[in-house]
C-alpha positions as CSV (number, residue, x, y, z in Angstrom):
1,M,77.8,-6.8,-76.8
2,K,75.8,-10.0,-76.7
3,F,72.0,-10.0,-77.1
4,F,69.2,-12.4,-76.4
5,I,66.7,-12.2,-79.3
6,K,63.3,-13.9,-79.5
7,K,60.1,-13.3,-81.4
8,L,57.2,-13.8,-79.1
9,N,54.7,-16.5,-80.0
10,S,50.9,-16.3,-79.5
11,N,50.9,-18.7,-76.5
12,E,53.6,-16.5,-74.8
13,S,51.3,-13.5,-75.2
14,G,48.2,-15.1,-73.6
15,Y,46.3,-15.9,-76.8
16,S,44.0,-18.8,-77.3
17,G,43.6,-18.9,-81.1
18,D,43.1,-15.3,-81.9
19,K,41.6,-14.4,-78.5
20,P,44.0,-12.3,-76.3
21,N,44.3,-12.3,-72.5
22,Q,43.3,-15.9,-72.1
23,R,46.3,-17.0,-70.0
24,G,49.4,-15.7,-68.4
25,K,52.1,-14.0,-70.4
26,F,55.8,-15.0,-70.4
27,I,58.9,-15.3,-72.5
28,L,60.0,-19.0,-73.0
29,I,63.8,-19.3,-72.6
30,P,65.2,-22.1,-74.8
31,K,67.9,-24.4,-73.4
32,T,70.4,-23.0,-75.8
33,C,70.0,-19.6,-74.1
34,Y,70.0,-20.7,-70.4
35,E,73.6,-19.5,-69.9
36,F,72.6,-15.9,-70.6
37,F,70.2,-15.8,-67.6
38,P,70.6,-16.4,-63.9
39,D,71.1,-20.0,-62.7
40,H,68.4,-22.2,-61.1
41,S,68.9,-25.2,-58.8
42,A,67.6,-28.6,-59.6
43,A,67.4,-29.3,-55.8
44,Y,64.2,-27.2,-55.6
45,L,60.9,-28.1,-57.2
46,N,59.8,-25.4,-59.7
47,D,62.7,-23.2,-58.7
48,I,62.4,-19.4,-58.9
49,T,64.9,-16.6,-59.2
50,L,64.7,-12.9,-60.2
51,V,65.7,-10.9,-63.2
52,E,66.0,-7.1,-63.1
53,L,64.9,-5.6,-66.4
54,I,65.8,-2.0,-67.5
55,T,63.5,-0.5,-70.0
56,P,64.1,2.3,-72.5
57,Q,62.2,4.7,-70.1
58,G,64.8,3.9,-67.4
59,K,62.4,1.8,-65.4
60,S,63.8,-1.0,-63.3
61,I,61.3,-3.9,-63.3
62,L,61.9,-6.9,-61.1
63,R,60.4,-10.1,-62.7
64,K,60.4,-13.7,-61.7
65,Y,62.2,-16.3,-63.8
66,D,60.9,-19.8,-63.1
67,W,62.2,-23.2,-63.9
68,H,59.3,-25.6,-64.2
69,N,61.4,-28.7,-63.4
70,A,59.0,-31.4,-62.3
71,K,60.8,-33.8,-64.6
72,H,63.8,-33.8,-62.2
73,H,61.6,-34.6,-59.2
74,L,59.3,-37.4,-60.5
75,G,61.3,-40.1,-58.7
76,N,60.8,-38.7,-55.2
77,R,57.5,-36.9,-55.5
78,P,54.5,-39.3,-56.1
79,D,52.2,-36.3,-56.3
80,L,53.8,-35.2,-59.6
81,N,52.6,-36.7,-62.9
82,R,53.9,-34.3,-65.5
83,D,57.5,-34.1,-66.8
84,H,57.8,-30.4,-67.1
85,D,61.3,-29.1,-67.9
86,E,61.2,-25.5,-69.2
87,K,62.2,-22.0,-68.1
88,R,59.9,-19.0,-68.3
89,L,60.6,-15.3,-67.7
90,Y,57.2,-14.0,-66.6
91,R,55.9,-10.8,-68.1
92,S,53.8,-8.2,-66.2
93,N,51.7,-5.2,-67.0
94,A,54.6,-2.8,-66.3
95,L,56.9,-4.7,-68.6
96,D,54.4,-5.1,-71.4
97,N,53.3,-1.5,-71.3
98,S,56.9,-0.2,-71.3
99,L,57.9,-2.4,-74.2
100,G,54.6,-2.7,-76.0
101,L,55.0,-6.5,-76.0
102,D,52.6,-8.8,-77.9
103,R,52.8,-11.8,-80.2
104,N,55.1,-11.5,-83.2
105,I,57.1,-8.7,-81.5
106,F,60.8,-9.2,-81.0
107,F,62.0,-9.1,-77.4
108,I,65.7,-8.2,-77.1
109,C,67.9,-7.8,-74.1
110,S,71.6,-7.4,-73.2
111,K,73.2,-8.1,-69.8
112,I,75.1,-5.2,-68.2
113,D,76.4,-5.5,-64.7
114,G,73.8,-8.1,-63.9
115,K,70.9,-6.1,-65.2
116,Y,69.1,-6.9,-68.4
117,H,68.6,-3.8,-70.6
118,C,65.7,-4.7,-72.8
119,F,63.7,-3.3,-75.8
120,S,61.3,-4.5,-78.4
121,I,61.0,-4.2,-82.2
122,N,57.5,-4.3,-83.7
123,E,56.3,-4.8,-87.3
124,S,56.3,-1.0,-88.0
125,E,60.0,-0.5,-87.4
126,N,62.7,-0.7,-90.0
127,L,64.7,-3.3,-88.1
128,Y,61.8,-5.8,-88.0
129,E,62.2,-7.3,-91.5
130,Y,66.0,-7.7,-90.9
131,L,65.3,-9.6,-87.6
132,L,62.6,-11.7,-89.3
133,L,65.0,-12.9,-92.0
134,T,68.0,-13.3,-89.7
135,Y,66.7,-14.7,-86.5
136,K,64.1,-17.4,-87.2
137,T,64.8,-19.0,-83.8
138,P,65.8,-17.5,-80.4
139,C,69.5,-17.1,-79.9
140,I,72.3,-15.3,-78.1
141,T,74.3,-13.3,-80.6
142,E,76.5,-10.2,-81.4
143,D,75.0,-8.0,-84.1
144,K,76.2,-4.6,-85.2
145,K,72.8,-3.4,-86.3
146,I,71.2,-4.3,-83.0
147,D,74.2,-2.8,-81.2
148,D,73.7,0.5,-82.9
149,H,70.0,0.4,-82.2
150,F,70.6,-0.4,-78.6
151,D,73.1,2.6,-78.3
152,L,70.5,4.9,-79.8
153,I,67.9,3.8,-77.3
154,F,69.9,3.7,-74.1
155,R,72.7,6.3,-74.5
156,N,70.9,9.0,-72.6
157,V,68.7,6.9,-70.3
158,T,68.8,7.5,-66.6
159,I,67.9,4.4,-64.6
160,E,65.4,4.9,-61.7
161,N,66.7,4.0,-58.3
162,E,63.5,2.2,-57.2
163,N,62.5,-1.2,-58.5
164,I,59.0,-1.8,-59.8
165,I,57.9,-4.9,-57.8
166,E,54.4,-5.9,-58.8
167,E,51.9,-7.8,-56.6
168,D,52.1,-11.1,-58.5
169,L,55.6,-11.6,-57.3
170,F,54.5,-11.7,-53.6
171,S,52.5,-14.9,-54.1
172,A,55.6,-16.6,-55.4
173,F,57.6,-15.2,-52.4
174,S,55.0,-16.6,-50.0
175,E,55.2,-20.2,-51.1
176,P,56.5,-22.5,-48.2
177,E,58.7,-24.7,-50.3
178,P,62.4,-23.7,-50.4
179,K,63.8,-22.3,-53.6
180,T,66.8,-20.4,-54.8
181,L,64.7,-17.4,-54.2
182,T,64.5,-18.1,-50.5
183,K,67.9,-19.7,-49.9
184,D,70.6,-18.4,-52.2
185,L,69.4,-15.2,-53.9
186,I,71.1,-12.0,-52.9
187,L,69.2,-8.8,-53.7
188,T,70.5,-5.3,-54.3
189,E,70.1,-2.7,-51.5
190,S,67.1,-1.1,-53.1
191,Q,65.4,-4.5,-53.7
192,F,66.2,-5.6,-50.1
193,R,64.7,-2.3,-48.7
194,E,61.5,-2.5,-50.8
195,L,60.8,-6.1,-49.9
196,V,61.5,-5.6,-46.2
197,M,59.2,-2.6,-46.2
198,K,56.5,-4.6,-47.9
199,A,56.9,-7.5,-45.4
200,Y,56.0,-5.1,-42.6
201,N,53.4,-3.1,-44.5
202,Y,55.7,0.0,-44.5
203,K,55.5,0.2,-40.7
204,C,58.1,-0.2,-38.0
205,A,58.1,-3.8,-36.8
206,L,58.0,-2.6,-33.1
207,R,56.0,0.7,-33.2
208,E,53.7,-0.5,-36.0
209,D,53.7,3.0,-37.4
210,S,55.8,5.2,-39.7
211,I,56.2,8.7,-40.8
212,V,55.0,9.2,-44.4
213,F,55.4,12.3,-46.5
214,G,54.5,12.1,-50.1
215,D,56.5,9.2,-51.5
216,K,58.9,9.2,-48.5
217,I,58.7,6.6,-45.8
218,I,60.9,7.4,-42.8
219,L,61.9,3.8,-42.0
220,Q,65.1,1.8,-42.4
221,A,65.6,-1.8,-43.5
222,A,67.8,-3.3,-40.7
223,H,69.9,-6.4,-41.2
224,I,69.5,-9.0,-38.5
225,K,72.8,-10.6,-39.3
226,P,75.0,-7.5,-40.1
227,K,76.6,-7.0,-43.5
228,R,79.9,-5.8,-42.1
229,Q,83.1,-7.8,-42.7
230,P,83.7,-10.6,-42.1
231,V,80.0,-11.5,-41.3
232,F,78.4,-10.6,-44.6
233,G,74.7,-11.0,-43.6
234,P,72.8,-11.4,-46.9
235,N,70.4,-8.9,-48.5
236,I,67.3,-11.1,-48.3
237,P,64.0,-10.2,-46.5
238,S,64.4,-13.0,-44.0
239,N,67.5,-11.1,-42.8
240,G,65.6,-7.8,-42.5
241,L,63.4,-5.8,-40.2
242,A,61.6,-2.5,-40.9
243,L,62.6,-0.2,-38.1
244,S,62.6,3.5,-37.2
245,Y,66.1,5.0,-37.0
246,D,66.4,4.9,-33.2
247,L,65.2,1.3,-32.8
248,H,67.5,0.3,-35.7
249,R,70.5,1.8,-33.9
250,M,69.5,0.1,-30.6
251,F,69.1,-3.2,-32.4
252,D,72.6,-2.8,-34.0
253,E,74.0,-1.9,-30.6
254,G,72.5,-5.1,-29.1
255,M,70.2,-3.3,-26.7
256,W,67.4,-5.7,-27.8
257,T,67.0,-8.8,-29.9
258,L,64.4,-11.4,-30.9
259,S,63.6,-14.9,-29.7
260,D,62.9,-17.7,-32.1
261,D,59.1,-17.0,-31.7
262,L,59.8,-13.4,-32.7
263,S,59.3,-12.0,-29.2
264,V,61.3,-8.9,-28.3
265,I,64.0,-9.4,-25.7
266,V,65.2,-6.1,-24.2
267,H,68.6,-6.2,-22.4
268,P,68.3,-6.3,-18.6
269,K,70.4,-3.1,-18.2
270,I,68.0,-1.2,-20.5
271,I,64.6,-2.8,-19.7
272,E,63.8,-0.3,-16.9
273,Q,64.0,2.6,-19.4
274,E,60.4,2.9,-20.7
275,F,61.4,4.1,-24.1
276,L,62.7,0.6,-25.1
277,G,61.5,-1.4,-22.2
278,K,57.8,-1.1,-23.1
279,F,58.5,-3.3,-26.2
280,H,59.8,-6.2,-24.1
281,K,58.0,-9.5,-25.0
282,K,56.2,-7.7,-27.9
283,N,55.7,-10.1,-30.8
284,V,56.9,-9.0,-34.2
285,V,54.6,-10.0,-37.0
286,T,55.3,-10.0,-40.8
287,Q,52.4,-9.1,-43.1
288,I,53.4,-11.7,-45.7
289,S,53.7,-15.4,-44.9
290,G,56.5,-17.6,-46.3
291,N,60.1,-18.3,-45.3
292,F,61.3,-15.6,-47.7
293,F,59.9,-12.9,-45.4
294,Q,59.9,-14.5,-41.9
295,P,63.1,-13.7,-39.9
296,D,65.4,-16.6,-40.4
297,L,66.2,-18.6,-37.2
298,E,69.9,-18.8,-38.2
299,F,70.1,-15.0,-38.4
300,L,68.2,-14.5,-35.2
301,K,70.6,-17.0,-33.4
302,F,73.6,-15.1,-34.7
303,H,72.2,-11.7,-33.4
304,R,71.5,-13.1,-30.0
305,E,74.9,-14.7,-29.7
306,E,77.1,-12.1,-31.4
307,E,75.3,-8.7,-31.3
308,Y,73.0,-8.8,-28.2
309,G,74.6,-7.0,-25.3
310,K,77.6,-5.7,-27.1
311,F,76.8,-2.1,-26.1
312,D,77.6,-3.1,-22.5
313,L,81.0,-4.7,-23.4
314,R,82.3,-1.4,-24.5
315,N,82.1,0.2,-21.1
């Protein structure tokens, strides 16, 4: 098993001198270790993608992984004057609390099925002196001692189904400039559902309401362009709507669709039925701006041309 190993520096842990919490916290990924983490695209300024981190407590924490790549855009962006070229995995309260991260602590992770199982080693643990002597610079490596420690930590861990998605991610999602995040990233089913629910404030896009009981929200994340073969609509929020079960089923049956200005179009053969007809010309509004969340015009066009009215063709 391969591991990414890095001792965190003061600047990565938000210190200014010896004063903590003076700036944002991150893990700087050196170029020699880029291959271990998801790819970015140089086509997008300051490209962002996501990393799913699994902690020893079984928590699944979604974090943003940024490529500050202004160096690659200086020639065509006169507003840029700094030649940044570095990748940072941004930390969060959930991650720091789960791993006890701080300066001089070793952050270690291993990639399994696209997820990064991570843990830390601090100065009070037996393995710390070994790491200090063996790994003076960040690297990707195989190591029997670390492998054994990893097995001890994770052998009985049950991974939670829901992702922890913290508020700081949504400001990145809301940026108008295209990025891998908004164009090419494919999320898991649980990530797709959570982000679609967030986009509509956990309420049905048409009814603007939902049934909530404890931690249960009785809504579904509908795909605008279906996932079925051979269509393969992607798991990204711009291909999603938060809908109650009945409205989801009617949408999939093509009894209604959306215009490019997000106005509901109820099929002429259904419009007289008040249950659905009352939503005709209603505008759907997302609660978070940015093209990562707004229904994509390409997916809407597909639904209008390929899905809308198909219920009638079966008669």
